[in-house]
C-alpha positions in Angstrom: 93.8 108.9 96.1 94.6 109.5 99.8 95.7 106.5 101.9 95.5 105.7 105.6 97.2 102.9 107.5 95.1 100.2 109.1 96.4 98.0 111.9 95.3 95.0 113.7 96.7 93.3 116.7 95.3 90.1 118.2 95.7 88.3 121.5 94.4 85.3 123.4 93.6 86.0 127.0 95.0 83.8 129.7 91.5 83.7 131.3 88.0 84.7 130.6 87.6 88.4 130.0 85.4 88.8 133.0 87.9 87.1 135.3 89.8 88.8 138.1 93.0 88.1 136.2 91.7 90.3 133.3 90.1 93.0 135.5 92.9 95.6 135.2 93.0 95.2 131.4 89.2 95.5 131.1 89.1 98.4 133.5 91.5 100.4 131.4 89.9 99.8 128.0 87.6 102.9 128.0 90.5 105.2 129.1 92.9 103.8 126.4 90.2 103.8 123.7 89.4 107.5 124.6 93.1 108.3 124.4 93.4 106.7 121.0 90.3 108.6 119.7 91.8 111.9 121.0 95.2 111.3 119.5 96.4 113.2 116.4 95.9 111.1 113.3 93.3 108.8 114.7 90.6 107.9 112.1 88.5 104.9 113.2 88.4 101.8 115.4 86.4 98.7 115.5 83.9 98.7 118.4 80.6 97.3 119.4 77.7 99.2 120.9 79.5 98.9 124.2 82.4 101.0 122.9 85.1 98.4 122.6 85.9 95.4 120.5 86.4 92.8 123.2 82.9 91.6 122.9 83.1 91.2 119.1 83.8 87.4 119.0 85.9 86.2 116.1 85.5 82.5 115.7 84.8 80.0 118.4 87.3 81.1 121.0 85.8 83.8 123.4 89.3 84.5 124.7 90.6 85.6 121.3 90.4 89.4 120.9 91.0 91.7 118.0 91.9 95.4 118.0 91.5 97.0 114.6 92.0 100.7 113.8 92.8 103.2 111.0 95.2 106.1 111.3 96.2 108.9 109.0 99.8 107.9 109.0 102.1 105.2 110.5 103.8 107.9 112.5 100.5 108.9 114.2 99.9 105.3 115.1 103.4 104.8 116.3 103.2 107.8 118.5 100.0 106.5 120.1 101.4 103.0 120.6 104.8 103.9 122.0 104.5 107.5 123.3 101.3 107.6 125.4 99.8 105.9 128.4 99.0 103.0 126.0 102.7 101.9 126.4 102.3 101.3 130.1 99.3 99.1 129.6 101.0 97.3 126.7 103.9 96.6 129.0 101.6 94.6 131.3 100.2 92.3 128.6 102.1 89.3 129.8 99.8 89.2 132.8 96.7 89.0 130.6 97.6 87.3 127.3 99.4 84.3 126.0 102.7 84.8 124.2 101.9 84.8 120.5 103.3 82.0 118.5 102.6 83.7 115.2 102.5 87.4 114.0 100.1 89.3 116.3 100.2 92.8 114.7 100.2 94.0 111.1 99.8 97.2 109.2 98.5 97.8 105.7 97.3 100.7 103.5 93.6 101.3 102.9 92.0 104.1 100.8 91.0 107.0 103.0 87.3 106.6 104.1 87.3 102.8 104.0 86.9 100.8 107.1 88.6 97.4 106.9 86.8 94.3 108.0 88.0 91.8 110.6 88.2 89.1 107.9 90.5 91.4 105.8 92.6 92.2 108.9 93.1 88.5 109.8 94.0 87.8 106.1 96.6 90.5 106.3 98.0 89.0 109.5 98.2 85.6 107.7 100.0 87.2 104.7 102.6 88.7 107.1 103.0 85.4 108.8 103.4 83.4 105.6 105.5 85.8 103.5 107.0 88.3 105.9 106.7 92.1 105.5 105.8 93.3 102.1 103.9 96.3 100.6 100.7 94.3 101.3 101.3 93.6 105.0 104.1 95.2 107.0 105.3 96.2 110.5 106.7 99.2 112.2 110.1 97.5 111.8 109.7 97.1 108.0 107.3 99.7 106.9 106.4 100.3 103.2 105.2 103.5 101.5 101.6 104.1 100.5 100.6 102.8 97.1 100.7 106.3 95.5 104.2 106.9 96.8 107.4 105.9 95.0 108.5 102.4 95.6 111.2 102.2 98.3 113.0 99.8 100.5 111.2 99.1 103.7 111.7 101.8 106.4 112.5 100.9 110.0 110.6 103.1 112.4 112.8 101.6 115.1 110.1 100.4 117.5 112.7 98.4 119.5 113.9 101.2 121.8 110.2 101.9 122.7 108.9 98.3 122.5 108.0 96.2 125.5 108.1 93.0 123.5 107.7 89.4 124.5 111.4 88.6 124.8 
């Protein structure tokens, strides 16, 4: 079986998505989504008929947004996140989103060809939050091999030098 890596990241906007405060973020969505889709290793992303996932409401909070995608490899996802124009937008997230109190991004393996659901993604985020990184739910800092690969200690992809974290 071939495996791909799924990822979800979540955020809660500081204001309504149609507010002036979120305008720059919203105005860059199509460009960054197109960049993702054109990136080597991109497989799939959650999107509505409008072409993005911000109008897919999860729960009762309209300011809570979910970004869910699938990539051929963790390396391909890492390159998109930290080595493209996405990084510059990500660096501005403090202007638009609350500082997360819990895990806000998780990676996990899915069989190639399967699109994960939002419920599955949020469950993986909860597993990471509750148990820490494991083969079932991991991070760039503690990445685990695909299920068909030999078991190994978690691998650190060293996101810190590239990361524009919340610190």
